[in-house]
C-alpha positions as CSV (number, residue, x, y, z in Angstrom):
1,X,3.8,24.1,32.0
2,X,5.9,26.8,30.5
3,X,4.6,27.9,27.1
4,X,6.9,27.4,24.1
5,X,8.7,30.3,22.5
6,X,6.4,30.5,19.6
7,X,3.4,31.2,21.7
8,X,4.8,33.3,24.5
9,X,7.9,35.3,23.7
10,X,6.5,36.7,20.5
11,X,3.4,38.0,22.3
12,X,5.6,39.5,25.0
13,X,7.9,41.2,22.6
14,X,5.1,42.4,20.3
15,X,4.5,46.2,20.7
16,X,1.1,47.6,21.7
17,X,0.5,48.8,18.1
18,X,1.5,45.6,16.5
19,X,-1.5,43.9,14.9
20,X,-2.7,40.4,15.6
21,X,-2.1,39.6,11.9
22,X,1.6,40.4,12.2
23,X,1.9,38.4,15.4
24,X,0.2,35.5,13.7
25,X,2.6,35.7,10.7
26,X,5.5,35.6,13.0
27,X,4.2,32.5,14.8
28,X,3.6,30.7,11.5
29,X,7.0,31.7,10.1
30,X,8.7,30.5,13.3
31,X,7.1,27.1,12.8
32,X,7.3,26.9,9.0
33,X,10.9,27.8,8.5
34,X,12.5,24.9,10.5
35,X,9.7,22.5,9.2
36,X,10.5,23.3,5.6
37,X,14.2,22.7,6.2
38,X,13.5,19.6,8.2
39,X,11.3,18.1,5.4
40,X,13.9,18.9,2.8
41,X,16.7,17.3,4.8
42,X,14.6,14.2,5.6
43,X,13.7,13.7,1.9
44,X,17.3,14.1,0.8
45,X,18.3,10.9,2.5
46,X,16.8,8.6,-0.1
47,X,17.9,10.9,-2.8
48,X,21.6,10.6,-1.7
49,X,21.3,6.8,-1.6
50,X,20.0,6.7,-5.2
51,X,22.8,9.1,-6.3
52,X,25.4,6.6,-4.9
53,X,23.7,3.7,-6.7
54,X,23.8,5.8,-9.9
55,X,27.6,5.4,-9.9
56,X,27.3,1.6,-9.9
57,X,25.8,1.3,-13.3
58,X,22.6,1.8,-15.4
59,X,20.9,-1.4,-14.2
60,X,21.6,-0.6,-10.5
61,X,20.2,2.9,-11.0
62,X,17.1,1.8,-12.8
63,X,16.4,-0.9,-10.2
64,X,17.0,1.5,-7.2
65,X,14.8,4.2,-8.8
66,X,11.9,1.8,-9.4
67,X,12.3,0.3,-5.9
68,X,12.3,3.8,-4.3
69,X,9.1,4.7,-6.3
70,X,7.4,1.5,-5.3
71,X,8.5,2.0,-1.7
72,X,7.1,5.5,-1.6
73,X,3.7,4.4,-3.1
74,X,3.2,1.3,-1.0
75,X,4.9,2.2,2.3
76,X,6.4,5.6,3.1
77,X,3.3,7.5,1.9
78,X,1.1,5.3,3.9
79,X,3.1,5.7,7.2
80,X,3.5,9.5,6.7
81,X,-0.3,9.8,6.1
82,X,-1.2,7.7,9.2
83,X,1.2,9.7,11.4
84,X,-0.4,12.9,10.2
85,X,-3.4,12.0,12.4
86,X,-1.2,13.1,15.3
87,X,-1.4,16.7,13.9
88,X,-5.0,16.6,15.1
89,X,-4.8,14.5,18.2
90,X,-1.6,15.8,19.8
91,X,-2.2,19.4,18.5
92,X,-5.6,19.7,20.1
93,X,-4.6,17.9,23.3
94,X,-1.7,20.4,23.6
95,X,-4.0,23.3,23.1
96,X,-6.4,22.0,25.7
97,X,-3.4,21.6,28.2
98,X,-4.0,17.8,28.4
99,X,-0.2,17.4,28.1
100,X,0.0,13.8,29.3
101,X,-2.2,12.7,26.3
102,X,0.5,13.6,23.8
103,X,2.8,10.8,25.0
104,X,0.0,8.3,25.0
105,X,-1.0,9.3,21.4
106,X,2.6,9.0,20.3
107,X,3.0,5.5,21.7
108,X,-0.4,4.5,20.3
109,X,0.7,5.7,16.8
110,X,4.0,3.8,17.1
111,X,2.2,0.6,17.9
112,X,-0.2,0.9,15.0
113,X,2.5,2.1,12.5
114,X,4.7,-0.8,13.5
115,X,1.9,-3.3,12.8
116,X,1.2,-1.7,9.5
117,X,4.9,-1.8,8.6
118,X,5.0,-5.5,9.3
119,X,2.2,-6.0,6.7
120,X,3.9,-3.7,4.2
121,X,7.2,-5.6,4.7
122,X,5.6,-8.8,3.6
123,X,4.4,-7.1,0.4
124,X,7.9,-5.6,-0.2
125,X,9.4,-9.1,0.0
126,X,7.6,-10.0,-3.1
127,X,8.4,-6.8,-5.0
128,X,10.4,-8.5,-7.7
129,X,7.5,-10.9,-8.5
130,X,5.0,-8.1,-8.5
131,X,7.0,-6.0,-11.0
132,X,7.4,-9.0,-13.2
133,X,3.6,-9.5,-13.2
134,X,3.1,-5.9,-14.4
135,X,5.5,-6.4,-17.3
136,X,8.7,-4.9,-15.9
137,X,12.1,-6.0,-17.4
138,X,13.2,-9.1,-15.5
139,X,16.7,-7.8,-14.6
140,X,15.3,-4.5,-13.4
141,X,12.5,-6.3,-11.4
142,X,14.9,-8.6,-9.7
143,X,17.3,-5.8,-8.9
144,X,14.4,-3.7,-7.5
145,X,13.3,-6.6,-5.4
146,X,16.8,-7.1,-3.9
147,X,17.1,-3.3,-3.2
148,X,13.7,-3.0,-1.5
149,X,14.3,-6.0,0.7
150,X,17.3,-4.2,2.2
151,X,15.1,-1.2,2.6
152,X,12.7,-3.0,4.9
153,X,14.5,-2.0,8.1
154,X,14.2,1.7,7.0
155,X,10.4,1.2,6.8
156,X,10.0,0.4,10.5
157,X,12.3,3.2,11.6
158,X,10.6,5.7,9.2
159,X,7.3,5.2,11.1
160,X,9.0,5.9,14.4
161,X,10.6,9.0,13.0
162,X,7.3,10.4,11.7
163,X,5.7,9.9,15.2
164,X,8.5,11.7,17.0
165,X,8.4,14.6,14.5
166,X,4.7,15.1,14.9
167,X,4.9,14.8,18.6
168,X,7.4,17.7,18.8
169,X,5.8,19.7,16.0
170,X,2.4,19.9,17.7
171,X,4.1,21.4,20.7
172,X,5.7,24.1,18.5
173,X,9.2,22.5,19.1
174,X,10.6,22.6,15.6
175,X,14.3,23.6,15.9
176,X,15.4,20.2,17.2
177,X,13.6,18.5,14.3
178,X,15.5,20.7,11.8
179,X,18.9,20.2,13.5
180,X,18.6,16.4,13.9
181,X,17.6,16.2,10.2
182,X,20.6,18.3,9.2
183,X,23.0,16.2,11.2
184,X,21.5,13.0,9.7
185,X,21.6,14.2,6.1
186,X,25.3,15.2,6.5
187,X,26.2,11.9,8.1
188,X,24.2,9.9,5.5
189,X,26.8,10.7,2.8
190,X,29.5,9.1,5.0
191,X,27.3,6.1,5.8
192,X,26.6,5.5,2.1
193,X,30.2,5.7,1.3
194,X,31.2,3.2,4.0
195,X,28.5,0.7,3.1
196,X,28.5,1.1,-0.7
197,X,32.3,1.4,-1.4
198,X,34.3,0.6,1.7
199,X,32.4,-2.5,2.7
200,X,31.6,-3.4,-0.9
201,X,27.9,-3.9,-0.3
202,X,26.9,-2.0,-3.5
203,X,23.2,-1.0,-3.9
204,X,22.3,-3.2,-0.9
205,X,24.5,-0.9,1.3
206,X,22.8,2.2,-0.1
207,X,19.4,0.8,0.9
208,X,20.6,-0.2,4.3
209,X,22.1,3.2,4.8
210,X,18.6,4.7,4.9
211,X,17.7,2.6,7.9
212,X,20.9,3.6,9.7
213,X,20.4,7.3,9.0
214,X,16.7,7.3,10.0
215,X,17.6,5.4,13.2
216,X,20.2,8.1,14.0
217,X,17.6,10.8,13.4
218,X,14.9,9.2,15.6
219,X,17.5,8.4,18.3
220,X,18.4,12.1,18.5
221,X,14.8,13.1,18.8
222,X,14.0,10.4,21.4
223,X,16.9,11.5,23.6
224,X,15.8,15.1,23.3
225,X,12.2,14.2,24.3
226,X,13.5,12.3,27.4
227,X,16.0,14.8,28.6
228,X,14.6,18.2,27.6
229,X,12.5,20.1,30.2
230,X,10.2,21.3,27.4
231,X,8.8,17.8,27.1
232,X,8.7,16.9,30.8
233,X,4.9,17.2,31.0
234,X,4.1,15.7,27.6
235,X,6.3,12.6,27.9
236,X,5.7,10.9,31.2
237,X,7.0,7.4,30.3
238,X,5.6,4.3,28.8
239,X,2.0,3.8,29.5
240,X,-0.4,0.8,29.3
241,X,-3.0,3.2,28.0
242,X,-1.2,3.2,24.6
243,X,-2.7,-0.3,24.0
244,X,-6.2,1.0,24.7
245,X,-8.6,2.3,22.0
246,X,-6.4,1.5,19.0
247,X,-9.5,1.3,16.7
248,X,-10.4,4.9,17.7
249,X,-7.0,5.9,16.5
250,X,-7.4,4.0,13.3
251,X,-10.7,5.8,12.6
252,X,-8.6,9.0,12.2
253,X,-5.4,7.5,10.9
254,X,-7.0,5.7,7.9
255,X,-8.6,8.8,6.3
256,X,-5.4,10.7,7.2
257,X,-3.4,8.1,5.2
258,X,-5.9,8.3,2.3
259,X,-5.6,12.0,2.1
260,X,-1.8,11.7,1.5
261,X,-1.8,8.5,-0.6
262,X,-4.6,9.4,-3.0
263,X,-2.7,12.5,-4.0
264,X,0.8,10.9,-4.0
265,X,-0.5,7.9,-6.1
266,X,-2.0,10.2,-8.8
267,X,1.4,11.9,-9.4
268,X,3.2,8.6,-9.6
269,X,0.6,7.4,-12.1
270,X,1.8,10.2,-14.4
271,X,5.2,8.5,-14.8
272,X,3.6,5.2,-15.5
273,X,1.3,6.7,-18.2
274,X,4.2,8.5,-19.8
275,X,5.6,5.1,-20.7
276,X,2.6,4.5,-23.0
277,X,3.2,7.7,-25.0
278,X,5.1,7.9,-28.3
279,X,8.8,8.3,-27.6
280,X,8.4,7.0,-24.0
281,X,12.0,7.5,-23.0
282,X,11.8,11.2,-23.6
283,X,8.4,11.5,-22.0
284,X,9.3,9.5,-18.9
285,X,12.5,11.4,-18.4
286,X,10.8,14.8,-18.7
287,X,7.9,13.7,-16.4
288,X,10.4,12.4,-13.9
289,X,12.3,15.7,-13.9
290,X,9.1,17.7,-13.6
291,X,8.0,15.5,-10.6
292,X,11.4,15.9,-9.0
293,X,11.3,19.7,-9.4
294,X,7.7,19.9,-8.1
295,X,8.5,17.6,-5.1
296,X,11.5,19.8,-4.2
297,X,9.6,23.1,-4.3
298,X,6.6,21.5,-2.7
299,X,8.5,21.3,0.6
300,X,7.8,25.1,1.1
301,X,4.0,24.8,1.1
302,X,4.3,21.5,3.0
303,X,6.1,23.4,5.8
304,X,3.3,26.0,5.8
305,X,0.7,23.3,5.9
306,X,2.4,21.7,8.8
307,X,2.6,25.0,10.6
308,X,-1.1,25.9,10.1
309,X,-2.2,22.4,11.2
310,X,-0.3,23.0,14.4
311,X,-1.7,26.5,14.9
312,X,-5.3,25.5,14.1
313,X,-5.3,22.4,16.3
314,X,-3.6,24.2,19.2
315,X,-6.2,27.1,19.1
316,X,-9.2,24.8,18.7
317,X,-8.0,22.6,21.6
318,X,-7.5,25.7,23.7
319,X,-11.1,26.8,22.9
320,X,-10.1,29.8,20.8
321,X,-12.1,29.4,17.5
322,X,-11.6,33.0,16.4
323,X,-7.8,32.7,16.7
324,X,-8.0,29.5,14.6
325,X,-10.0,31.4,11.9
326,X,-7.4,34.2,11.9
327,X,-4.5,31.7,11.6
328,X,-6.3,30.2,8.6
329,X,-6.8,33.5,6.9
330,X,-3.2,34.4,7.4
331,X,-1.9,31.2,6.0
332,X,-4.1,31.4,3.0
333,X,-2.6,34.8,2.2
334,X,0.9,33.5,2.8
335,X,0.2,30.5,0.6
336,X,-1.0,32.7,-2.2
337,X,2.1,35.0,-2.0
338,X,4.6,32.0,-1.9
339,X,2.7,30.2,-4.7
340,X,2.6,33.1,-7.1
341,X,6.2,34.0,-6.3
342,X,7.6,30.5,-6.8
343,X,5.4,30.0,-9.8
344,X,6.8,33.1,-11.5
345,X,10.4,32.0,-10.6
346,X,9.8,28.6,-12.3
347,X,8.6,30.4,-15.4
348,X,11.6,32.8,-15.4
349,X,14.2,29.9,-15.2
350,X,12.4,27.7,-17.8
351,X,15.1,28.0,-20.4
352,X,18.0,27.0,-18.1
353,X,16.4,24.6,-15.6
354,X,16.7,21.6,-17.9
355,X,20.5,21.9,-18.0
356,X,20.6,21.0,-14.3
357,X,19.4,17.5,-15.3
358,X,20.5,16.9,-18.8
359,X,22.7,18.2,-21.7
360,X,20.4,16.8,-24.3
361,X,18.9,19.7,-26.3
362,X,15.6,17.8,-26.8
363,X,15.1,17.3,-23.1
364,X,16.1,20.9,-22.2
365,X,13.6,22.3,-24.8
366,X,10.8,20.1,-23.6
367,X,11.5,21.1,-20.0
368,X,11.3,24.8,-21.0
369,X,7.9,24.2,-22.5
370,X,6.7,22.3,-19.4
371,X,8.0,24.8,-16.8
372,X,5.2,27.5,-17.3
373,X,2.6,24.7,-16.8
374,X,4.4,23.6,-13.7
375,X,4.5,27.2,-12.4
376,X,0.8,27.7,-12.8
377,X,0.0,24.3,-11.3
378,X,2.2,25.1,-8.3
379,X,0.1,28.1,-7.4
380,X,-2.9,25.7,-6.9
381,X,-0.8,23.0,-5.3
382,X,0.6,25.5,-2.8
383,X,-2.9,26.7,-1.8
384,X,-4.3,23.2,-1.5
385,X,-1.4,22.1,0.6
386,X,-2.0,24.9,3.2
387,X,-5.8,24.2,3.1
388,X,-5.1,20.5,3.7
389,X,-3.2,21.6,6.8
390,X,-6.3,23.4,8.0
391,X,-8.3,20.3,7.4
392,X,-5.9,18.2,9.5
393,X,-5.9,20.8,12.3
394,X,-9.7,20.5,12.5
395,X,-9.7,16.7,12.3
396,X,-11.7,16.7,9.0
397,X,-9.5,14.0,7.4
398,X,-12.6,12.0,6.2
399,X,-13.8,14.9,4.2
400,X,-10.3,15.6,3.0
401,X,-10.0,12.0,1.7
402,X,-13.3,12.3,-0.2
403,X,-12.1,15.6,-1.7
404,X,-8.8,14.1,-2.9
405,X,-10.6,11.0,-4.3
406,X,-13.0,13.2,-6.3
407,X,-10.5,15.7,-7.4
408,X,-7.8,13.3,-8.7
409,X,-9.7,10.2,-9.7
410,X,-12.9,11.6,-11.0
411,X,-11.3,14.7,-12.6
412,X,-7.5,14.8,-12.7
413,X,-6.6,11.3,-14.0
414,X,-9.5,11.1,-16.6
415,X,-8.6,14.6,-17.8
416,X,-4.9,13.6,-18.1
417,X,-5.8,10.5,-20.1
418,X,-8.0,12.7,-22.4
419,X,-5.5,15.4,-23.0
420,X,-2.6,13.0,-23.5
421,X,-4.1,10.3,-25.6
422,X,-7.3,11.7,-27.1
423,X,-6.0,15.2,-27.9
424,X,-2.4,14.0,-28.3
425,X,-0.8,16.6,-26.1
426,X,1.7,14.0,-24.8
427,X,3.4,14.7,-21.4
428,X,2.0,18.2,-21.4
429,X,-1.5,16.7,-21.6
430,X,-0.8,14.5,-18.6
431,X,0.3,17.6,-16.6
432,X,-2.7,19.6,-17.8
433,X,-5.0,16.8,-16.5
434,X,-3.4,16.7,-13.1
435,X,-3.6,20.5,-12.9
436,X,-7.4,20.2,-13.4
437,X,-7.4,17.9,-10.4
438,X,-5.4,20.4,-8.4
439,X,-7.8,23.2,-9.2
440,X,-10.8,21.1,-8.2
441,X,-9.1,20.0,-5.0
442,X,-8.1,23.6,-4.1
443,X,-11.7,24.9,-4.8
444,X,-13.3,22.1,-2.7
445,X,-10.9,22.6,0.2
446,X,-11.4,26.4,0.0
447,X,-15.2,25.9,0.1
448,X,-14.9,23.7,3.2
449,X,-12.6,26.2,4.9
450,X,-14.8,29.2,4.1
451,X,-17.9,27.6,5.5
452,X,-16.3,26.0,8.5
453,X,-18.2,26.7,11.8
454,X,-15.2,27.4,14.0
455,X,-17.3,27.4,17.2
456,X,-18.5,23.9,16.4
457,X,-15.0,22.7,15.5
458,X,-13.7,24.1,18.9
459,X,-16.5,22.1,20.6
460,X,-15.6,19.0,18.7
461,X,-11.9,19.4,19.6
462,X,-12.9,19.7,23.3
463,X,-15.0,16.5,23.1
464,X,-12.2,14.6,21.2
465,X,-9.6,15.6,23.8
466,X,-11.6,15.1,27.0
467,X,-13.3,11.9,25.8
468,X,-9.9,10.2,25.8
469,X,-8.4,12.2,28.7
470,X,-7.3,10.3,31.7
471,X,-5.7,11.3,35.0
472,X,-1.9,11.6,35.0
473,X,-1.5,9.1,37.8
474,X,-3.0,6.4,35.6
475,X,0.1,6.5,33.3
476,X,3.0,4.3,34.4
């Protein structure tokens, strides 16, 4: 099989004096750039839908915002986390040149994620009643319940999309992912306009538009996989082996999901806790803006994390532990540089950033006080994100899940409660607390990475791949 551009052409064009470090930097930037853009464009789909709903009135906006948050916590984060197990499985299989396994792993993931989506869809159908039970306003609860029911088709398609993205990403095929996400994001504006205004579906149309756009995205990628010569050895058609050993897949998928969900849930908890503070409208608004800002900038380290998970899994699967260690050291340096640079930028724009969200002087001033805290927290968030990518590349998701549980729920959340309610620091106290969790998470992941036995991880990767390897002629 012909090697992908990232692995071959760079090495061919590298001069004899060019260091291995520079070559590794080029490989990771080649992967990270399109992945960052692709993640931003995929996430903007739901944002555009909520923006369209915002023009339908305050109740519609509140309902859609709460429904989107509930959907993220209970569904989308779960599916994204489970799909990230393919970072390990497909990445290591590709490095070991067991190309036929990638298609089987992808089909297996699709089966499991579809079953999980069916369970989540049942929960979503009772969203209105659940929100009423936790004390939400009845009108908002019913509106959110209606919105999320129309979002259920998007849930099933989102799982398919994540599987296709990981399948391509682990083969170092990232440009199609970026391009399909770009086309989808642009078309999503038209889809929303047609359903919301032209067909008069209102907020229901905005929710349904997500499914249509995700389906368009996954269709583009599916067609590419089937017709592109770069995937001719990794996609050999539908195989009955996809139905085999589902529990083995779940043993990696569940901790992968926990890694993502435990972190995601802790940040969402900040907004809920802000509603218990004095002046809850101001606190909730500012916390929401801070989370929105952090989520947007987080796509940069998220892309780096995806790149390093691919690099580490490929090299371990290929039996090159020293190359995996070098890739890890390079991404740690890159993560530190990007974290400090973007953190400083957030501090520099602290006095004007609030105006992009509100003209209220009180909100803008509060944001200006919060931005330095966000900037410092982002440095640690950036580093933990790339280190989490190393953990996924090694297949250490169980350890990663334990780290996140300890960092956020034994340190971060208790510290946030203490700073906010005992020391009366308000929303700043909540963010101080979560920053404590980020610091602990980063230090624990750093310790794991520094003491990793790369030879042992390469051996484990070989065992993982070849224990599930099967002859190509068994696939149908």
